[in-house]
N, C-alpha and C positions, 0 to 999 in steps of 0.2 A: 791654668786655665787658659786658653787662646781668646785673642782679642776679639772684639767685636768688629766687623766690619763697617765701614764708616760708610760704603757707598751701595746703592741698590745691587740685589745679586741678578740686575738684567742684562739681556744679551744686548750687545751694543751695535747689533746688525741694523741695517737700513730698513725703516716700514716697509710692508711688502704689500701695497693695497690691492693688487687685482690676487694676489695667494691670500689674502683676508677675504676677497669677495667671493672665490671660488668657497673657501671656507664656508661661507655665510648660505652660500646657495646650496650646498651640499646637507648643511644643518636642515634648511628651510626646506628640502626634496623628503630628509628624514624624517622631520614634523608633519610631513603632508601626508606622507604614507602611513606612519601611525596615527594619525588623525582617523584616515580612511577606514583602516584597520579595527580602529574603535568606534567608529559609525557603525561597521557592519555588527560589531559585538553588539552595540545594543539594539540594533535591527532584529536580531537573534533573540535575544532576550525578550524584547517586546512581543516577538510573534509567541513565543513560548506562553505568556503571561494573557494574549489577547485568546478570546473566544474562539473554537476550532471554525476554520471557513469550511464552505463547500468546495469542491473540486472546481467550478467554475469562477468562485469568487478569487479562490488562489493563482488560476491564469490570468485571470483580469488584470491580477495588480501585479505579475509578473510583467504582463506585456504591457502596462502602463511603464513598469521600472526600467524597461527596456526602451521604450520611446524617450522617457526622459533622460538617460542616459548617452544618446544618442547613438546605440545601438541598432 
């Protein structure tokens, strides 16, 4: 039976704060994209469950959404 290690099995490399910051930034960006996609899914579900609108109401809602998005 092999002996149990007495020291942690972690790397003895120097900390890399810049690399950690980049990893954190990438994780945050990925979470933002997921959150936006989830928001669009909720909006699609809400549209399906809400009563049917007239074409004018639908167009007005799209125009408001475009203006709110800064497009």
